[in-house]
N, C-alpha and C positions, 0 to 999 in steps of 0.2 A: 504494500500500500504506500501511497504518497502521503506523508504527514507534514503539514506546514505549521510550525509553532510561531504564533504571533506574540509580539509584545504589545503593550497598550499603544505605544507610538506607531507601530505598524498598522494597527486597526484604525488609528486616526488619520493615517495617510494612504488609505486605499483609494485609488483613482482608476478610471477607465482610460485606456489609450484613446487619443483623439482620432487616429486613423491607422490603417494597417501598415505594418513595417515590411517593406519589400524583401529585405535580406533575411528577416525572420522567416517569412513565408518561403523564401528560397531554400533555406536550410531544412525546413519541415518537408518541403516537396522532395528534396533529394533523399531525405530519410524515408519518406513514404514510397518512393520508387523501389527501395531495397527491402521493404517489409514484406512478410508473407501476405497473401491476398487479404485485403480488408473489404468486406462485402460492398459497402457503399462506394468504395474507391476502385473496385476491381477493373472496370473498363478504363478508368483514368490511368491506373498503374500500368496496364498492358500497353496503352497508347504511348505513355511517357517513356517506357523502356524501349519501345520501337523507334522513337523519334529523337531521343536524347543524343546530342552530338558527342562524338568520341572525345573531343576536347574537354567536355564538361565532366567526364567520368573521373578526372583527377580528384574531384571533390569527394569521391567515395573513400579516399584515403584519410579524410578528415571527418566526414559526417557519417556516423553509423546509423543503422536502422532505428535506433532508439532516439535519434535526433540530439543526443547529448554530446555534441562535439565541442570544440573550443569556442568560448564565448566571444572571442574577438571577431569571429566570422559573421556574426549576425547582430550588429548593433541596431538599436532603435533609430530608424532614419525615415525620411519622407520620400526618398527616391534612390534609384540605383547608384547614380554618380556620387551623391553626397555620402551614401552608405559605404561605397568603395573607398572614398577618401578616408573615412574613419578606419576602415579595415587596414588600409595601407599605411596609415599613420600610427598603428598600434605600437607602443613602446616595446623594445626588444625583450625586456624583462618579463612583460606580461605574456608575450608570445611564448617564451620558453616555459613559463609557469603553466599556461594552459595546455601546451603540447605535452608537457610532463604529466599533467593530470589525466589527459585523455588517452594518450598512446599506450602506456604500459598495460592498461586493462581492456582497451577497446580496439586499438589499431596498432599494427606493427610500425616501428620506426623505420620508414623507408628512406633511401637516400634523399628523395625530394623533401620529405618532412624534416629531415635533419638540416637540409639547406635552408628551409624556411626558418627553423630555429636559429640558424647561424646568420640570418639576414642576407642571404645571397640574392642579388638582384634578379637573376634569371628565374629563381624559384618563385619569387613574388610576382614576377610577370606572368608565369605559368598560372599562378593562383588567380590573378585578375582575369586572364583570358578564360579560365574555366568558369569563373563566376558569371562573367558576361554571357558566355555561351549557354550556361544552364538557365540563367534568367530569361534569355531570349526564347528558349525552348519551353520553359515551364510556367513563367510568370507574366511575361510581357503581354502576350495575346489575351489571356483571360483577366487582365488587371481590372478592367471595368466591372466585371462580375465579382471579383474579389472585393473591390471597394463597396459595391452594392450590398453584398452579403455581410460585410463588416458593419456598415452603417445601420443596416436593418437589425442586426444582432445587438449592437450597442444601444440603439434606441429602445429596443424591447427590454433589455436588461436594466436600462435607466428607469423605465417605467416600473419594473418589478421592484427596484430599489426604493423608489418613492412609495410604493404601496406596501411592501413587505419588510423593508429594512435590510440592513447590511448582513446580518447573520443568516437569514433565510436566502438572500440573493447569492451569497458566496457558496453556501452548501448546495445550491441548485445549479451551479455552473457545469456540473458533469454528473452522470448517473452514479448513484451510491454515495454522493457527498454527504458528510455529516460532521458535526462538531464533537470533539472529545475535550471538554474543558476549553482552553484557549487554543487548541490545535484543530486545524481543518484537515479532514482526512478524506482521501479519494481512493477507491480500489485501484490497484496496479499489480502486475505480475510479480514485480520485485519490490523489496522494501526500500523506500527512500525517506530519510528523515531530514527535514530542512528547518533550521532555526533562522528566521528572518533577522535582519541586522538592525532593525529600528528605523530604517530609512523609508519604510513604506512598501507598498505593493502596487504594481500597475497590472490591470487586468487586460489581457490582449486576446480577443477571440480569433481563432484561425479557421478558415474554411478548408484547410489542407491537412488537418491533423485530427486525430480521433480520441485522444485521451489527455488529461492534464499533464503539464510539463512546467518545470520551474527553472528560470535562469536566475541564479543567486548572485547578487552583487554585494560586496561588503561596504562599499562607500557610496552607494546610490540605491534608489528603489529597485527591488527585485521585480521580476516579471513572471506572472502566472499566465502561461499560454493554455487556453482551454478550447475545446472543440465547439465551434458555432453550431447552432441547431441545424442549419442548412449547410451541408458541405458543398464544395465547389462542383462536383459532378451533378448535383441536383439543381445548381444554378445555371447549367449549360444553356437552357432555353429561357431563362428568366430575363425580364426586362432589366436594363441597366439603371433603373430607378429604384433606390433603396426603399422609398416609401411604398412603391408598388410591390416590391418583394415582401415587405412586412405586412402591409395593410390590405393589399388588393388595389387594383387600379381605381375603382370608383371611390373608395374611401380616401385613398391618397389624393385624388383630384378634389374631393370635398375639403379635406384639410388644407389643401393649397389655396382654396378660395377664402378661408376664414381668418386670415390676419385682419380682414375687414368684416364687420358684422353683417350677416345676411340672414334673411328669413328662410324657412323651409321652401317656400315657393320660389324664392330667388335661386336657391341651390338647384332645384329641379329644372328651372328654366335655363340656367347657365350650362348644365350638363346634359340637358335633353333627356331627363329621366322623369319618372312619375313622382308626384309629391309623396306618395306612400313609401316609395323606394328611398327617396331622399331622407324621409323621416326615420326609416329603419337604419340606414347607414349612419345618420347623425347620432342615433341612440347608441350604436356600437362605439363610435368615437367618444361619446360622452362617458360611457361606462369605462373606457380606457383612460379617462381623465385627460384627453387630448383637446376637448372643446368643452365650453360651458353653454348652457341653454337657459333663456329666460322668456317668459310669456308676457306679452303686452296686448291685452284684449284678445282678439282672435289670432294675432300673429305670434309666431314662435321664432325667436332670434337666436342665432348661434355665432360663437366666436372662439378663437383659439385660446387655450390656456398657455401659461409659460412653457409647460412641457411640450405642447403641440408646436409652439414657435421654435423650440429647441430642435425638434425633429425636422422641421422645415429648414432650419439653418444647416443642420447636418446633411440633409439631402442636397442643398445647394453646393456645399463644399465637395460632396462626392461627385456631383455632376460637373 
């Protein structure tokens, strides 16, 4: 099992990542390629193995099927280039520490890995080419779906947090999650015990992974990667609109209208739907605390709540 031991400071500093991290997703994708067949990813795994460029396979020497490779490979970043800048600027001492941590138990020390540890320029150029090739094959093309799935997941979890509180929300991030005192526990094949450092925890949903995973940092917030409810293969045909993924197209369209106050009749007219349908969808949005409704005489007026406005801002950022 995975056991995360929180301090009071960690619980006070739990946040959601604002956007997906491309190099994190890249590392997870490379690990998923190597894993035994995962039912919801089986077709994706087969296709990825068939199309992965030979140049990218150098990463298999660093990223195991568990995805627990050296932490310097997958910093939190907003794009490929700025992420690679961080990777290539990793201090030599940290590179050696991470490779020493990973290689004795998970990967053999090949001449290439030894050259990485020694800071050899050619070895690092090989690493950069491998990461660019893997990103092009696995991450670049589906990136809009990755972003849409991420934003839908984040919006939903934020709503749960507002409704149910932090304790319930954290335990619900993956199947079987539960609290044992101040420790958050998730089922896993192998025992992993993690004591957080007091710097907090960033929650990072992934559409390319299927079980919780922790990146532990001693001098910065650690990262809990957890599986998004909707994995990438199920987003293949989904619209690139995160609200459409989360709410359905009609309700997303209604929410998009309601930064301004509108009546039920106004909504029906704007979207070309019946008044009864508009009323039904508005009720669902109201139950989710995304809009508020008030009655004035015979008219019923609707407008966004702060949570609804936050979802719209997140959708604008993703688009």
